[in-house]
C-alpha positions as CSV (number, residue, x, y, z in Angstrom):
1,M,-0.1,-0.1,0.4
2,S,1.2,3.6,-1.2
3,T,2.3,6.2,1.9
4,F,-1.3,8.3,1.8
5,T,-0.4,11.2,4.8
6,L,-3.5,13.1,5.9
7,K,-2.7,15.4,8.8
8,R,-6.1,16.9,11.2
9,Q,-4.6,20.6,10.8
10,W,-5.0,20.8,7.0
11,F,-8.3,20.7,7.6
12,I,-8.6,24.0,10.5
13,T,-8.8,26.7,7.9
14,S,-7.9,30.4,8.2
15,R,-10.8,32.6,6.8
16,V,-10.6,36.6,5.9
17,H,-14.7,37.0,5.4
18,D,-17.2,38.0,7.4
19,I,-18.0,35.1,10.0
20,K,-21.5,36.2,10.0
21,S,-22.0,35.1,6.8
22,E,-21.6,31.4,7.9
23,Y,-22.4,31.4,11.7
24,I,-25.5,33.1,13.6
25,F,-24.0,34.6,17.1
26,I,-26.6,33.6,19.8
27,E,-25.8,34.5,23.1
28,E,-22.8,35.9,25.2
29,L,-20.8,33.2,27.5
30,G,-18.7,34.9,29.2
31,K,-15.5,37.1,29.2
32,G,-12.3,36.8,29.7
33,T,-8.4,38.1,29.3
34,F,-8.4,38.0,26.2
35,G,-12.1,39.0,24.6
36,K,-15.3,37.2,25.0
37,V,-17.0,34.1,24.3
38,F,-20.2,33.5,22.6
39,K,-22.5,30.3,21.5
40,A,-23.0,30.4,17.6
41,M,-24.8,28.1,15.3
42,H,-23.3,27.4,11.6
43,K,-25.9,27.6,9.5
44,E,-25.5,25.1,6.3
45,S,-24.8,22.3,9.0
46,N,-26.8,24.0,12.2
47,L,-24.3,22.8,14.5
48,E,-23.2,24.6,17.7
49,R,-19.7,26.1,18.4
50,A,-18.0,28.3,20.9
51,I,-16.6,31.4,19.4
52,K,-13.7,33.1,21.0
53,V,-13.3,36.7,20.0
54,I,-10.0,38.1,20.0
55,I,-9.5,42.3,19.6
56,K,-6.1,42.4,17.1
57,P,-4.7,45.9,18.1
58,N,-4.0,44.9,21.5
59,I,-0.9,43.3,20.6
60,S,1.0,41.5,23.5
61,E,-3.3,39.7,24.0
62,Y,-2.7,39.1,19.8
63,A,0.1,37.4,20.2
64,T,-1.1,35.1,23.3
65,F,-4.0,34.5,20.7
66,I,-1.4,33.2,18.2
67,T,0.5,30.7,20.5
68,E,-3.4,28.9,21.5
69,L,-4.1,28.9,18.0
70,G,-0.8,27.2,17.2
71,I,-0.6,24.6,20.0
72,L,-4.5,23.7,19.8
73,K,-4.0,22.8,15.9
74,T,-1.4,20.5,16.6
75,L,-3.3,18.0,19.7
76,D,-5.9,15.4,19.3
77,H,-7.1,14.4,22.3
78,P,-10.6,13.1,23.8
79,N,-10.2,15.9,26.9
80,I,-8.7,18.7,24.5
81,V,-10.8,21.4,23.0
82,N,-11.2,20.9,19.1
83,I,-10.9,23.6,16.6
84,I,-12.6,24.0,14.2
85,E,-11.3,27.2,12.0
86,T,-10.8,31.0,12.0
87,F,-11.9,33.8,10.8
88,E,-9.7,37.2,10.9
89,T,-11.0,41.1,10.1
90,E,-8.4,44.0,10.1
91,N,-9.4,44.4,14.2
92,L,-10.6,41.4,14.9
93,C,-9.9,37.2,15.2
94,F,-12.5,34.9,15.5
95,L,-11.4,31.4,16.9
96,V,-14.4,28.5,16.2
97,L,-14.1,25.5,19.0
98,E,-15.8,23.0,20.0
99,L,-19.1,23.8,22.1
100,C,-18.6,22.9,25.8
101,S,-21.8,24.0,27.5
102,G,-21.7,22.3,31.3
103,G,-19.8,24.7,32.8
104,D,-16.1,24.4,34.3
105,L,-15.1,22.3,37.2
106,L,-14.8,25.0,39.8
107,D,-18.6,25.7,38.9
108,R,-19.1,22.2,40.2
109,I,-16.3,22.0,43.4
110,V,-18.6,25.3,44.6
111,K,-21.6,23.4,44.3
112,N,-20.5,19.9,45.4
113,K,-18.3,21.5,48.5
114,S,-16.0,18.3,47.7
115,F,-16.1,14.9,45.9
116,S,-16.1,11.3,46.6
117,E,-12.9,9.6,46.0
118,Q,-14.4,7.9,43.1
119,G,-15.4,11.2,41.4
120,A,-12.0,13.0,42.2
121,A,-9.8,9.5,40.5
122,Q,-12.0,9.7,37.5
123,I,-11.5,13.4,36.7
124,M,-8.1,13.3,37.3
125,K,-7.0,10.2,35.5
126,T,-8.7,12.3,33.1
127,L,-6.7,15.4,33.2
128,F,-3.5,13.3,33.5
129,S,-4.1,11.6,30.5
130,A,-4.8,14.9,28.7
131,I,-1.4,16.7,30.2
132,W,0.5,13.5,29.2
133,Y,-0.1,13.8,25.6
134,C,0.5,17.5,26.1
135,H,3.8,16.9,27.5
136,R,4.3,14.1,25.5
137,N,4.2,16.6,22.0
138,N,6.2,19.5,24.0
139,I,3.6,21.5,25.5
140,C,3.3,23.3,29.0
141,H,0.2,24.3,29.9
142,L,0.9,26.8,32.2
143,D,-2.7,27.8,33.6
144,L,-3.9,24.2,34.6
145,K,-7.1,25.3,37.3
146,P,-10.5,24.2,37.6
147,E,-12.0,26.7,35.3
148,N,-10.2,25.6,32.6
149,C,-11.8,21.9,32.7
150,V,-15.2,22.1,30.9
151,Y,-17.7,20.0,31.1
152,F,-19.5,18.9,27.4
153,S,-22.6,19.2,29.1
154,N,-24.6,19.1,32.3
155,D,-24.7,16.0,32.6
156,P,-23.3,14.8,35.9
157,N,-21.1,12.1,34.3
158,S,-20.0,14.7,31.4
159,D,-16.5,14.5,30.4
160,I,-14.0,17.1,31.0
161,K,-12.2,19.1,27.9
162,L,-8.8,21.3,29.0
163,I,-9.4,24.4,27.3
164,D,-7.2,27.8,27.3
165,F,-3.7,27.5,26.0
166,G,-3.1,30.9,25.9
167,L,-0.1,30.8,28.4
168,S,1.1,27.8,27.5
169,I,5.2,26.9,26.0
170,V,6.6,24.7,23.1
171,A,8.7,22.7,25.5
172,S,10.4,19.7,25.9
173,E,11.1,17.9,29.2
174,E,14.5,18.7,29.5
175,D,14.5,22.5,28.4
176,I,14.2,24.6,31.2
177,L,12.0,27.8,31.4
178,H,11.8,31.5,32.6
179,D,9.3,32.8,31.9
180,V,6.7,33.2,35.2
181,R,2.5,32.4,34.1
182,G,0.2,31.0,35.5
183,T,-2.5,31.9,38.3
184,P,-1.7,32.2,42.4
185,Y,-3.4,29.5,43.6
186,Y,-2.3,26.9,41.2
187,I,1.2,28.1,40.1
188,A,4.2,26.3,41.2
189,P,7.0,27.8,43.3
190,E,9.9,26.7,40.8
191,V,7.9,29.2,38.2
192,L,8.0,32.2,41.0
193,S,11.8,30.8,40.8
194,K,11.8,31.5,37.2
195,N,13.5,28.0,36.8
196,Y,11.0,25.3,35.8
197,N,10.1,22.2,33.5
198,N,7.0,20.5,32.5
199,K,6.7,18.9,35.8
200,A,5.3,22.5,36.9
201,D,1.6,21.5,35.1
202,C,2.1,18.4,37.6
203,W,2.2,20.8,40.5
204,S,-0.9,22.3,39.5
205,L,-2.5,19.5,39.0
206,G,-2.1,18.6,42.8
207,V,-3.5,21.7,43.6
208,I,-6.3,20.5,41.4
209,M,-6.6,16.9,43.4
210,Y,-6.1,18.4,46.7
211,M,-9.3,21.4,45.9
212,L,-11.7,18.4,44.4
213,L,-11.3,16.2,47.9
214,T,-11.3,19.2,50.1
215,G,-12.9,22.0,48.2
216,V,-10.6,24.3,49.2
217,F,-6.7,25.8,48.3
218,P,-3.7,24.2,49.8
219,F,-2.5,27.5,49.4
220,N,-3.8,30.9,50.8
221,G,-3.5,34.2,51.7
222,R,-5.5,37.4,52.3
223,N,-3.5,38.7,48.9
224,N,-2.0,37.9,45.7
225,Q,1.7,38.4,47.5
226,E,0.7,36.1,50.7
227,I,-0.8,33.2,48.6
228,L,2.4,33.4,46.5
229,M,4.4,33.4,49.5
230,S,2.6,30.5,50.7
231,V,3.0,28.8,47.1
232,Y,6.5,29.1,47.6
233,N,7.2,28.1,50.9
234,G,5.3,24.4,49.4
235,S,3.7,24.0,52.9
236,Y,0.3,22.3,53.6
237,S,-1.0,20.2,55.9
238,F,-4.0,17.0,55.3
239,R,-5.4,18.4,58.0
240,H,-8.8,19.5,56.4
241,P,-11.9,17.4,58.4
242,N,-11.9,15.9,54.8
243,F,-9.0,14.2,55.6
244,K,-10.0,11.9,58.0
245,Y,-12.0,9.9,55.4
246,V,-9.4,10.2,53.0
247,S,-7.3,7.2,52.1
248,E,-3.9,6.8,52.2
249,A,-3.0,6.6,48.7
250,A,-4.8,9.6,47.6
251,K,-3.1,11.9,50.5
252,D,0.5,9.6,48.8
253,L,-0.3,10.8,45.1
254,I,-0.6,14.9,46.6
255,S,2.2,14.5,48.5
256,K,4.4,13.5,45.9
257,L,2.9,15.7,42.8
258,L,3.1,19.0,45.7
259,V,6.5,18.3,46.4
260,K,9.3,21.3,45.8
261,D,11.6,19.3,44.8
262,V,10.9,18.8,40.7
263,G,13.0,15.8,40.8
264,R,11.4,13.9,43.2
265,R,7.3,14.8,42.1
266,L,5.5,12.7,39.8
267,S,5.2,12.8,35.7
268,A,1.6,13.2,34.3
269,E,2.8,9.5,33.4
270,Q,3.5,8.1,36.8
271,A,0.9,10.3,37.8
272,F,-1.9,8.7,35.5
273,N,-0.6,5.1,36.7
274,H,-0.5,5.6,40.7
275,E,-2.8,3.2,42.9
276,W,-5.3,5.2,43.6
277,I,-5.6,6.0,39.7
278,Q,-5.7,3.1,38.8
279,G,-7.0,1.4,41.5
280,L,-10.3,3.3,42.0
281,N,-10.2,3.7,37.7
282,P,-9.0,0.1,36.4
283,A,-8.6,-0.1,32.9
284,I,-11.8,-1.9,31.0
285,A,-11.3,-4.2,29.3
286,P,-12.2,-2.8,25.6
287,S,-14.3,-4.6,23.1
288,L,-14.6,-3.0,19.5
289,P,-18.1,-3.8,18.1
290,M,-17.9,-5.5,14.8
291,E,-19.7,-2.8,13.0
292,Y,-17.1,-0.7,14.0
293,I,-14.0,-3.5,12.6
294,N,-16.8,-3.6,9.2
295,N,-15.9,0.2,8.9
296,I,-12.2,0.6,9.4
297,V,-11.6,-2.2,7.1
298,K,-13.7,-1.1,4.3
299,F,-12.4,2.9,5.1
300,V,-9.0,1.1,4.5
301,N,-9.9,0.2,1.3
302,S,-11.5,2.9,0.2
303,R,-9.9,6.0,-1.6
304,N,-8.1,8.5,-0.7
305,M,-10.2,11.3,-1.9
306,K,-12.7,10.0,-0.1
307,K,-10.4,9.7,3.1
308,A,-9.3,13.2,2.9
309,A,-13.2,14.1,2.6
310,M,-14.2,11.9,5.7
311,M,-11.1,13.5,7.8
312,Y,-13.1,16.8,7.5
313,I,-16.1,16.0,8.2
314,A,-14.8,14.2,10.9
315,S,-12.5,17.3,12.3
316,K,-16.2,18.8,12.6
317,L,-18.6,16.7,14.6
318,T,-19.7,17.3,17.6
319,E,-19.1,15.7,20.8
320,Q,-22.4,15.0,21.1
321,E,-22.5,12.5,18.0
322,L,-19.1,11.5,18.6
323,H,-19.4,10.2,22.2
324,E,-19.7,6.5,21.5
325,L,-16.6,6.5,19.2
326,R,-14.6,8.9,22.0
327,D,-15.9,6.5,24.8
328,I,-14.3,3.2,22.6
329,F,-11.2,5.4,22.4
330,K,-10.4,6.1,25.5
331,E,-10.9,2.2,27.1
332,I,-9.0,0.8,24.1
333,D,-6.1,3.9,25.2
334,A,-4.7,1.6,28.5
335,N,-1.8,3.0,28.8
336,G,-3.9,6.4,28.6
337,D,-1.0,8.4,26.7
338,G,-3.5,9.6,23.7
339,F,-2.5,7.2,21.1
340,I,-3.7,3.9,20.2
341,N,-1.1,1.1,19.1
342,S,-1.3,-1.9,17.7
343,D,-0.9,-3.8,20.7
344,E,-3.6,-2.4,22.1
345,L,-5.7,-2.5,19.0
346,Q,-5.6,-5.8,18.6
347,R,-6.6,-6.8,22.0
348,A,-9.7,-4.7,21.4
349,I,-10.4,-6.8,18.0
350,I,-9.6,-9.5,19.0
351,S,-12.2,-9.4,22.1
352,S,-14.8,-9.5,19.1
353,H,-13.0,-11.2,16.7
354,T,-10.1,-12.9,15.3
355,I,-8.1,-11.3,13.1
356,P,-4.2,-12.2,11.3
357,Q,-1.8,-10.2,12.0
358,Q,0.0,-9.5,8.8
359,R,-4.4,-8.3,8.6
360,L,-3.9,-6.4,11.6
361,D,-0.7,-5.1,10.6
362,F,-2.0,-3.6,7.7
363,I,-5.6,-1.6,9.5
364,V,-3.0,-0.1,12.0
365,S,-1.0,1.2,8.8
366,G,-4.1,2.0,6.7
367,V,-5.4,4.1,9.5
368,D,-2.4,5.9,10.8
369,F,-2.2,9.0,8.2
370,N,0.4,11.0,9.6
371,Q,2.6,8.2,9.2
372,N,3.8,8.2,13.4
373,G,3.3,4.9,14.0
374,M,0.1,4.6,16.1
375,I,-3.7,5.8,15.9
376,D,-4.3,9.2,16.9
377,Y,-7.9,10.0,17.7
378,I,-9.1,12.1,14.7
379,E,-7.2,9.0,12.9
380,F,-9.9,6.4,15.0
381,I,-12.7,8.7,14.7
382,T,-12.6,9.3,10.9
383,A,-12.1,5.3,10.2
384,C,-14.7,4.6,12.6
385,L,-17.2,6.6,10.8
386,K,-20.6,5.5,10.4
387,K,-23.1,7.0,7.3
388,Q,-25.0,9.1,9.1
389,H,-21.8,10.9,10.5
390,Y,-21.0,12.3,7.1
391,S,-24.5,12.5,5.4
392,N,-24.7,16.1,7.1
393,L,-25.5,17.8,3.7
394,G,-24.0,21.0,5.5
395,L,-20.7,19.5,6.6
396,I,-20.5,18.2,3.0
397,K,-21.2,21.3,1.6
398,S,-18.3,22.6,3.9
399,A,-15.6,19.7,3.0
400,F,-16.5,20.5,-1.0
401,R,-15.4,24.8,-0.2
402,H,-12.4,23.4,1.8
403,F,-11.0,21.4,-1.4
404,D,-12.6,23.9,-3.9
405,R,-10.5,26.8,-3.4
406,D,-11.7,29.7,-5.7
407,G,-15.1,29.0,-5.7
408,S,-15.7,28.3,-9.0
409,G,-17.5,24.7,-8.3
410,F,-14.9,22.5,-9.6
411,I,-11.7,20.7,-7.4
412,T,-8.8,20.9,-9.5
413,P,-5.4,19.5,-9.2
414,D,-3.9,22.2,-7.6
415,E,-6.6,23.6,-5.6
416,L,-6.4,20.0,-4.1
417,K,-2.5,20.2,-3.6
418,Q,-3.2,23.7,-1.7
419,A,-5.7,22.3,0.7
420,M,-3.3,18.1,1.2
421,C,-0.7,21.2,2.2
422,C,1.6,20.1,-0.4
423,N,2.4,23.0,-2.8
424,E,6.3,22.1,-3.6
425,M,7.1,21.3,-6.9
426,N,7.0,17.2,-6.5
427,A,6.1,14.9,-9.5
428,E,5.6,11.7,-6.5
429,I,2.7,14.7,-4.9
430,D,1.8,15.6,-8.4
431,A,0.9,12.1,-9.5
432,R,-1.0,11.2,-6.1
433,V,-2.8,14.3,-6.5
434,E,-4.0,13.2,-9.6
435,R,-4.5,9.8,-8.7
436,M,-7.1,11.5,-6.1
437,I,-8.7,13.6,-8.9
438,L,-9.3,10.9,-10.9
439,E,-10.6,8.5,-7.9
440,A,-14.0,10.3,-8.1
441,D,-14.0,12.5,-11.8
442,T,-16.5,10.2,-13.3
443,N,-16.6,12.2,-16.5
444,D,-13.2,12.7,-17.7
445,D,-13.1,16.5,-17.2
446,G,-10.1,16.1,-15.1
447,K,-11.5,17.8,-12.0
448,I,-14.1,16.7,-9.6
449,D,-17.9,18.9,-9.1
450,Y,-20.2,18.7,-6.6
451,A,-22.0,15.7,-7.9
452,E,-19.7,13.4,-8.3
453,F,-17.9,14.6,-4.6
454,L,-21.3,13.2,-3.2
455,A,-21.1,10.4,-5.5
456,L,-17.4,9.6,-3.8
457,L,-19.1,9.6,-0.4
458,S,-22.3,7.3,-1.9
459,V,-24.8,10.4,-0.7
460,Q,-27.6,11.3,-2.9
461,S,-29.2,14.7,-2.7
462,L,-31.7,16.5,-4.8
463,H,-30.0,19.8,-3.6
464,S,-28.2,21.8,-5.4
465,F,-24.4,22.6,-4.5
466,T,-24.9,26.5,-4.4
């Protein structure tokens, strides 16, 4: 099978026309340091989104926005907010994100006072996995706090999404960082000393865990200066009444996160594998339903042009539509690193079906579009999609427009090259793009029209493309 590369960030477009031609703004959701956030609806697909509005003339805030945008385009994890697209005018930037309408973790801490160990461990397992994934991708969040952990819905069992990467830094585990960033209650003491690495995030997670079990901050003060002094001293206690009923394992994990000696502090991976996390939330024996196995096999054997269109659509679907696949992905991802490897997929498939190793390797390599040796979240979602997932005509029109760069009503080879982020002069790429055009070009005019695009996706429509 020839190498075929697809990357999620290719489908996160940046537009320069009026966002209100495509979105209806419904209501303001909140205000932040960097602008307002609105609930909106995409006109063609009727899908709801959150839109973050950034005022460009404020240079420092705009630079923060650009940082967040660049980072979000590279992150692909079921518990990290999904970026859809951006719009830009002379003075404004609009960041279109998936809508999370269940409020933030701080709201639930205030409402519940504290969580059971089971509930706290479930939340922390999710956050450790998301931050482990960030650190593997050389991203240090640096502003982890309950306000930046949002629920998808108001359901008590709703999953959490990590948001707000505006203060994040691109850095490897070996990099020593010096900029003071963060929020007083949650900032790590070494950040105040301007000499830290990505384990600063793990301190913040320790503060969140303490709050989940008690409802109070481990470090306090009457003002920011006193709070920061308390943080810098790193002195906290287990004297809160709730700790009478908290297990020694929970206290052990907190003490290994809220430790000033960074060398002794647990990494996100180590914290994810701590006995308290795994004991209260053991991995579930994964099972990939036969329907999805069949979808994956069909997908691997499908045409590359169809694969590209399906990834575009998958990247735009809402959490509500994808919650079943998200849960399955997290079950298969037994080690919690945010990827599915060959062994994990094999265990999930074998539980319901027998597939020879050679066939399994073929499937894994066929779904691994970005050629990193593993199956990313968007790759898994795309390969498993049901017909109902990609029959939203509004999304199909958006996908066609993504490839039809000049709006002529046809997808040409040059436009396909632009859409696939491969503008360089390369005979192999040119040949690959020509093959993709031929796969859908049934009338042999050297380009793909909307009817041919619909036929490629096996979707019938009485509506013309306008």
